[in-house]
N, C-alpha and C positions, 0 to 999 in steps of 0.2 A: 504493499500499500503506500508508502509513504509519502505518503498517500496520495495520493494518487498513487495521487499525483498522476492526469498524465502529468507529470510535471513535464511539460516540455519545456525544453532548455532555456526558452525566452521567458518563461513565468517563474523560474526558480530565483529564489532570493539569495543576493549576494551580502554576507553580513559586513559591515565595517562601520567604525564608529566615527562620526565626522563632527566637526564644527565646534570642537570644545575650546571654550573662550580664554582658559587661563591655565593651561596645560604646563606652561613654560617649557625648557629643554631638558629638564631631568625626567627620571623614571617614576616620579610620584604624581599624583592625581590632585594636588592643590588647585583648588578652585571649582571642581565638579563633582564633590562627594555626594553619591545619591542620585546621580544622574548619568545616563549614557546618552550619546548621539549616535545613530546606526545607518548606514545606508542599506538600501535594497537595489537590486538591479533592474526592477521593473513594477510597473504600478500594482497595487492589490486588487484584485478582481473583486472580492466579496468579504463579508463577515458573516455569510449565511451558513452555519455547520452541515447543513443539508446540501448545498452547492459548491463549497471549497473544494478544488481540486489543485490548486498550484500552491507551492512551497509558502510564498509570501502570507496569503491568506490561512494556510493551515497553522503556520508558525504563530502567527497572531491568535487564532482561536486556542490553540494549546496552552497560551500563555494567559488568556482572559477567561477562560471558562475550566470548570473541574468535571471530569467525567467519574466514573465509578473508581478508577485507578488514574494515577500519574506516572508516566514512564520516567523512571529515574537513572541513575548511574548504571551503566552496563546493562540499559534495555530492561531492568527489573520494573515489573508493574508495582506500584505500592499503593496502600489504600488512599483514596482521595474522599469521596463521597460515600465509598462504602467502608463500612466499619467491621463487618464480618460476612463471610461468603462461605456458602454449604453447596456442594456439589452433590446430586444424587441421581438415581437412574440411570447408572452407568453412563454419567457425564451428559444427560440430556436435560437435567433440571437444575437450574442455577438459581439460588435464593441469596439475596443481598439486604443485609440491613443497612439503611442510610443513616448519614449522620445527622443528627438533629440540630434544629438552630441556624441552619445555614441559609442565607438570603441571596436574591438577586441584587443586582446595583440598584434596581428601583423599589427595593424593600419587599417585594413577594417572596415568600417562602420557596425555598428549593424542595421539592416532594419527587415521591415516585413517579406521580402522575406527570412530571415533567419528562422523564425518560420515556414513557409511553407515548406522550404526546410528539416528541421528537422523533423517535424511532418510526412512529406510523407515517408521520409527515414525510420523511426520506424515503419510504418504501411506496408511498403512494405515487403512483405512475403519473399523476399530474403534475408532482414535483420536478420529474424528469433529473432526479439526482445521479450522477456518473458513479459515485460510490456506492449506492444502494447495493451492488453486488456483494460488497463485502459482508452484506447481512445473510449470504447464501448459508444455509443450515440452520438458521433461526426458523422455527415453525411458520411456514406458510409464506415466507418472505419473497421467495423466487415467483410463487404463484401470483402473490399481489402485484408483483412488479410488472408481472404479463397480465393483469388485468383478469386473472382466473380466480380470485378470492378477494372476499372483502377487506379492506385495510384493517377493519377492527379485529380480523382474524389473526393478526400478526401474534407470534409467541412471546408476549411482553405483558405483564399484568401487574397493576399496583395494588398490594393489598394495604390499605390504610396509606397514611400519609409517607410512611419510612421503612415500608418492605417492598420490594420488588423482585418478581418472580420470572425468570425468562425460560423457555421450553425451546429445546433444540430439537430439528429432525434427525440430527446425526452429530456424533461427537466433533468438536472443532479444537483440534491440540492447540492452538495458538490464540484460543479465545481470549484470554486475559489481556494479550498485548493489544488485540483488536479493541477492546473495551477503552484503552487509553488514548485512541483515536477519535478526532473532533466529530466524525459523523455519526459516531456513537454518545455523543454529550447529550445533556438533557436541553430541552427549549422551554422557554415560558411561553405558554399558549396566549395568554393575555398581551404579551407583546407582538407574537405573530398576528393575531387578530387586529390589533391596533394599528399596526403599520402595514399590514396588507402586502402588496407588491415592493415596497419600498423597506422591507424587513431586511438587515444585514446589509443594505447598499449604502448605508452612512451610519457613521458611528453613534450617531444620535438616535437611530432607528433600530437598535439593538441593546439588548440588557446582558450583564456580566456576572459569573458567579466565581472568578477565579482569581489570581493573584493580581491581575491588572484590569484596566478599563481602557478603551480605545476612545481618543478623541481626535477631532479635526479630520476624521476620514470621510470622504463625499463621494468615493466611487471611481474617479478618475484622476484626482490631485495627486501630486508629487509629495507632500508632506503630511505627516500624521504623528501622534503619540500615543504612547502607553503611561498611564498614570496609575500609581499605587491604589488597589481597590480598598476603600476604608471599610468596605462592608464583608471583605473576605474574611472566611470563619478561621484562617491560618495565617492571618496578615503579620504576626509577630516574626514569621519566618522569610518575609519579603523584605529585602534589605535597600532595595532601590527606590527612589520616590518616582522617578519618572524616566522614560526612554523614548528619545526623538527619533523619527524615521524620516530620511529623505532619499528619493529615487536619484541616484548617480549612475549612469550606465556606462562611463568610460573609465577601464581599469587604470590608465595613467592618471587620472585625476583623483582618484582614490589613493594612489601610492602618494602623489603630491600632498595631499594633505595629511597623510601619515607623516611624511619627512619633515612638514611645515609645524609639526606638534599640534595639529589640530584634529588629529585622527588617534584613535586607540587601538584598531584593529583595521587591516586591510587585507583583501584577497590577493593573492599574486596571480599571474598569469605570463604565459610567454616567456620572454628573456629575461622578466623580472625575477623568476625563480632561481635562475642561474646566478643572477646578482645578488641576491639575499639568502641563498640557502644556507650560508655558514654564519649568518647574523644570529645574534644570541636571543633575538627575539622572534627566530622563525619557528614556524610550528605547523606541521602537517597534520590535518584534520581527517582521516579517510572517511570516506563515504561508499555505501553499497549503492552504488548508480550506473546505469548503462545510458549511453547516448547512442541513438540508432535512426535509420532513416525509414520513415513510414511510407508506404507505396497505396496510393489509392485506386483499389481495382475497379471500384464503382465509378469513378470519374474517369479513369483511362484503361478501357477494356484491354488494351494490349497487356498490360500488367498483371493480368490473370494469366498469362503465359508464365510458367516457371522458368523457362531458358532466359527469357528476357529480364526477369527479376535476378537471377543468377549472373547473369552478363554485368548488370549493374554492379552486384557486389564484387565479383572478381577485378572489376576496373579500379576499385579503391585500394591505394595504397595507406592501409591503416597506421603502420609503421612510420611513414613520414607525415603523416597527420599528427600522432601524439608527440614525435621529436623535433620536427620542424616549425608546425603550426601552433600546437598547444603547449608544450615545452613546461608543464606543470605538473608532472608526476604521473599523468594518466597513463594507461596501458592499453594496447590494442586488444579489441575484444576477441576471444575465443568462442565464447558461449554468449547466449542472451543474459543469463543469470550470471552476476559477478562472481569472484572469488571470496573466500572467506567469510561467506554468509551462514553456510551450514555444512554439516559434515554427515556422512554415511552412518546411521546409528549401528551399524554391524561392523563396517572395516575402518571407519572414521576417515576413510578417502573424502577430500573437499569435493563438494557437489559440481564445482565448474570443471575440475579434472575430470571427473567421471562423465560429465555431459559433453566434453569435446568431440566434435565431428571432425576427424582429419581431413584438412584440406579445404573444408567447406568455406573457411574465411580467410582464404589465401590470397594474395595478388598475383593475378596472372592475366595480363593483359592480351595475349595471344589467344587465349581460351575464352576470354570476355567477349572479344571481336567475333569469333567462330560462333558463341553461343547467341548473341546478339542477331546475328545473320540467320542463323537456323529459325530463331523465336519470330524475326520479321517474314521469314517464308511462311511460316505456321499461320501467322496472323493475317498475312495478305498485306502488310504494310512494308514501306521501304524509309519510313521515317518516323522519329519519335520526338516531338517536341514537348518538353516537361517544364514544369514552373515549379521549383522549390522554395517551399515556405520555411521562413527561420526567424529568430529573434532580432531585434535591432540593436542589441548590444554589440562592441566591437569584437568579442571574442567570437559569439555567434555568428557574425556577419564573415569574420574570416574563416571558420569552419565550412560556413555554405559555400564562399568563393573556392576553398580548396575542392570541395566534392564537385562543383561547377566545373571546374578545370579537370577534374579525373573523369567525369561522366562524358564529357566532350569529346573525348578521345574516342569514344565509340562510332562505327559507321551510321550515318542518319540520325544521330542522336544531338540534339541541342536543347540545353538546359538553362533558362533563364531564373533570375532570382528575384525574391519578393520578401523583403524584410519587413516586419511589422511589430509593433509594440507588444510585450507578452500578453496582454488581456486579450487583445485582438485575436492574436496567434492561438492562444488557447480556445478562443470561440470559434475560430476557422476550423481548428482540427477537430474539435468535438463534435461539431455539425457537419463533417466530410466536406468541406469547402477547400480543398487543396488538392494537388497531384503528387508531388512528394513533400515531405515535412520532416524538418530536423528537431528530434524529440528527446527528451531524457525521461527516464523511469527511476525513481528511488525507492527503495524498500520501504513499505510502510512498516514492516515488522521483520523480525529475525527469523524467517522461515522461508524455503524457496517458493511456497505458494504464491507470495507475495508476487512474484515475476510471471506466474501463469495466467495473464490477461488478456489471451488472444484467441478463447475460445469464440465459436462463431457469433454466439449471443452477447458476449461481453461488449459493454458499452466503451470500454477502452480500446477494443478492436475497431479504431477509426478507418483502417484501410479496407475493412470487409474481406480479409483473408479468412478463408475456410477449409479446414483439414479435419477429416473424421478422426483419424488416429490422435491428433492432438487433442480433440474434444472428448475422446474416450478416456484418455489417460488423466487429464485433468478431472474429468468426472470420476473416475475410479479412485483418484488420489484424495477426493473429498467425499467419497462415498464408501464403497464396499471395502476399501483398504485404509480407511482413515485411522483405525485403532492399530493398524498394522504398521510400524514406523519404517521398516526396511521396503516393505512392497510400496507404501505410500511414496517413499523417496525415490524409488524405481521408477514409478510412474511419471513423477514430476520431472525426472532426468529423462524419459523418454519423450516428455512432451516438450523440452528444451530442444531436445537434438531433431525434434520433426519440425519445429519451428526454423531452427538455423538451416537445415539441408533442404528445407522446401522453399527458404527465403520468404518466409512470412513476413519477415521485416529485415532489415539490413542492420545488425549490430555494427557499432563503429568503435566506440571505446569505453573503457570502464574507469572508474574513480573520479577525477575531478570535475565538478560541475559547480556552477555558482552554490556557494553556502557548504561547499566541502573543498578539502583540497589543501593547498598551501596559502598560508597566510603570516602577516607579522601582527604581533600582539604585545602590547606592553605588560610589563610584570604586573601592574597593580590592578588589571583587570581580574577578578576573582569569581570563584564560584558558578561560572556557567557549566551547566550538565550538557555535554555534547554526546549523542549517540549516532552510530554509523547507519542506522536504519530507524524508521518510524520518523517522527517528529524529531529532527535533528538538535534544535537548539532550545533549551529550557532555561529561563531567566528566574525561575521563581527563586532562587538562592543566590543570583548574582550580586556583587557588590564591588565598589571602587574602594580600594584601600589607602 
């Protein structure tokens, strides 16, 4: 999940502290104790927990809402609104006792019914929530999303104000991790009703029950802030009074702010990494993320031809992309699921090593040209004009330009570029309004299932690729083999292999995306909890020393 995220690369947050007024030139934080100023790489699309799919929105929601659990250090779920959890009926019935006395920022009490309302709203097909698929396994969730069962039949029930009972159709091994994700957070029905279509589209049209509240967000603007939530049940644990955000898309501008003592954290890219990797303030924050090329088979029928899709993949020199363009510690993709996310429960072998399809993601221009010619003959076309959609940050545009140069080497292929702001790009990809799209996916939780997003009916399958073997393996991993760890693991490996060898998408590189990878960070920034999967950045315990 990380959720989506799809997190398209254009919509991922770049974390960086900016415009501190009195840092001085030392490594102390005089003048801004209790406050941070952060930069993000794109506009924040929404504050609606049902609709958020990008990293910027999800990070904001995870720091301004509390769910049943909060994902803390080492991706460990810790009690937030849940104070006690009982699992019964072979993992199919979960009963949660909720914390008493918790209030929304508008003064409303937080109750079990808020979870029922939020979950039902997310699964209601009228909401069109892209992350509704994460509820797969909750009783009737999939049937509701497909319009085959009433919304009220969802397997979640409030028993009084402080008891929540969830019924599953099948065991979900990673259910606790899911419950720390924003789409599973409670929602205040009174606020939903009051604000209607504006709910979550403006910071004043949302209520909060977490460490911070959001102020100054209006949907498309480039500045907003989080402020310590005075109504938060655990406010004594929150050290920062305020975090300011500003959209800054240029990596050089970020670095300049850092070097002029006006920034506390900046993400590095390109040749900046080589220049600063021995600096004492250098830190590498790994991320479980893959950047890949989506191909829209519905918009471009020729892309239904596997040889044409394979030709596009073989034309791309991934090592040149990571070594000469990115230069930030990213590695050429060998699978769709990145390394170091999960291991075989029997052998201990890394998932990505087990899933490798030898040669499938190699660079071979001669083979690429041959496959393209064969594919064009099979489809009766002699030319292929494609538009590549990307974000509008410098890094994303450079990546897109590299792909354009690689793909234009193929006979009859002409690729043009369309960069656009992250919010617009996310909207276009989710609606299928693209031909090729440069996208990224970050793990929503530490389990390979988070990368199994290309089943035929999955909302994240924007390119409309369909493969029966892939679908069956994903279904078996979540169904008959859900409680058999090794068989489940093998199903997910087989699904990843099918995706790669059939070129349902084209994996490009793993590792660094905006929000993870190489950073400079001053020593006085303390207490940030960073996880490689799920919501990466948790500021609840952050402080400036």
